[in-house]
Backbone as CSV, one residue per row, in Angstrom:
resi,resn,N_x,N_y,N_z,CA_x,CA_y,CA_z,C_x,C_y,C_z
1,MET,78.649,31.823,9.539,77.864,31.682,10.749,78.262,30.384,11.439
2,ASP,78.470,30.473,12.733,78.913,29.325,13.516,77.711,28.660,14.186
3,TYR,77.469,27.403,13.845,76.358,26.665,14.444,76.878,25.858,15.623
4,ASP,76.140,25.889,16.708,76.491,25.089,17.867,75.231,24.444,18.425
5,ILE,75.341,23.816,19.573,74.214,23.096,20.161,73.070,24.035,20.511
6,ASN,73.371,25.270,20.885,72.311,26.208,21.232,71.471,26.587,20.016
7,THR,72.077,26.677,18.855,71.329,26.947,17.629,70.366,25.799,17.333
8,LEU,70.818,24.573,17.535,69.952,23.407,17.351,68.809,23.421,18.361
9,ARG,69.082,23.773,19.595,68.036,23.837,20.622,66.991,24.884,20.278
10,ILE,67.430,26.024,19.792,66.501,27.078,19.391,65.631,26.605,18.233
11,ALA,66.237,25.957,17.243,65.483,25.481,16.081,64.441,24.438,16.491
12,VAL,64.799,23.525,17.379,63.859,22.489,17.829,62.732,23.121,18.645
13,THR,63.033,24.097,19.461,62.010,24.772,20.250,61.024,25.516,19.344
14,VAL,61.532,26.229,18.364,60.667,26.960,17.430,59.824,25.982,16.617
15,ALA,60.408,24.884,16.154,59.649,23.889,15.395,58.558,23.253,16.252
16,GLY,58.852,22.974,17.508,57.845,22.416,18.407,56.708,23.383,18.658
17,PHE,57.037,24.659,18.820,56.004,25.668,19.036,55.115,25.810,17.806
18,VAL,55.708,25.780,16.620,54.925,25.867,15.382,53.997,24.660,15.260
19,CYS,54.484,23.470,15.587,53.623,22.273,15.554,52.487,22.385,16.563
20,PHE,52.766,22.887,17.748,51.737,23.065,18.768,50.648,24.013,18.281
21,ILE,51.035,25.138,17.717,50.065,26.111,17.205,49.241,25.498,16.072
22,ALA,49.876,24.713,15.206,49.141,24.066,14.117,48.102,23.081,14.663
23,ILE,48.438,22.327,15.690,47.494,21.376,16.281,46.332,22.112,16.929
24,VAL,46.621,23.207,17.622,45.554,23.990,18.254,44.609,24.557,17.199
25,ILE,45.152,25.067,16.116,44.309,25.620,15.046,43.452,24.522,14.425
26,MET,44.026,23.345,14.188,43.252,22.243,13.604,42.146,21.788,14.540
27,ALA,42.409,21.761,15.834,41.409,21.290,16.802,40.278,22.292,16.991
28,TRP,40.551,23.569,16.886,39.544,24.592,17.163,38.900,25.166,15.914
29,ARG,39.190,24.603,14.741,38.551,25.136,13.533,37.062,24.786,13.560
30,PRO,36.222,25.616,12.951,34.765,25.429,13.054,34.268,24.088,12.510
31,GLY,34.862,23.554,11.484,34.381,22.310,10.888,34.750,21.057,11.655
32,ALA,35.573,21.165,12.667,36.051,19.986,13.380,35.066,19.476,14.423
33,GLN,34.144,20.289,14.856,33.264,19.915,15.964,32.423,18.683,15.628
34,ARG,31.846,18.619,14.445,31.011,17.470,14.090,31.824,16.182,14.060
35,ALA,33.025,16.246,13.509,33.866,15.052,13.445,34.250,14.574,14.842
36,TYR,34.531,15.497,15.750,34.893,15.115,17.108,33.698,14.547,17.860
37,GLN,32.503,15.059,17.608,31.317,14.510,18.255,31.050,13.086,17.778
38,GLU,31.240,12.845,16.490,31.053,11.490,15.963,32.094,10.540,16.552
39,ALA,33.329,10.977,16.653,34.381,10.136,17.226,34.125,9.859,18.703
40,ALA,33.560,10.816,19.405,33.266,10.628,20.824,32.184,9.583,21.042
41,MET,31.305,9.395,20.093,30.217,8.433,20.231,30.595,7.031,19.737
42,LEU,31.777,6.841,19.163,32.180,5.536,18.654,32.155,4.422,19.707
43,PRO,32.543,4.636,20.943,32.476,3.540,21.914,31.058,3.016,22.131
44,PHE,30.058,3.813,21.832,28.665,3.414,22.031,28.016,2.885,20.753
45,ALA,28.768,2.730,19.688,28.216,2.348,18.389,27.586,0.948,18.418
46,ASP,28.127,0.023,19.193,27.608,-1.345,19.233,26.531,-1.532,20.292
47,ASP,26.282,-0.530,21.079,25.289,-0.625,22.138,23.885,-0.563,21.538
48,GLU,22.969,-1.338,22.090,21.609,-1.386,21.579,20.762,-0.199,22.018
49,ARG,21.115,0.424,23.160,20.333,1.542,23.675,20.636,2.822,22.912
50,PRO,19.618,3.629,22.636,19.874,4.909,21.955,20.492,5.927,22.907
51,TYR,21.368,6.755,22.379,22.035,7.778,23.173,21.773,9.143,22.556
52,SER,21.720,10.144,23.420,21.556,11.510,22.937,22.939,12.075,22.583
53,ALA,22.965,13.326,22.120,24.225,13.952,21.719,25.159,14.150,22.902
54,THR,24.634,14.185,24.121,25.471,14.370,25.300,26.002,13.052,25.834
55,GLY,25.578,11.928,25.276,26.054,10.637,25.723,25.207,10.004,26.788
56,GLU,24.130,10.647,27.188,23.242,10.098,28.209,22.189,9.211,27.565
57,SER,21.804,8.149,28.255,20.785,7.268,27.710,19.425,7.931,27.793
58,LYS,18.598,7.605,26.853,17.234,8.181,26.805,16.268,7.324,27.578
């Protein structure tokens, strides 16, 4: 089998697509929502005012 630059381009494209699909699956898995909500509230961790789950002040 003769390998050339096009074979390398195809392999890199397929590898990139597989990585993209893996990231999408990791982001949309059911257990990830709580971790993302906690990470979203980190900028407000040092603030004295209480915040609701939506980020609005009470």
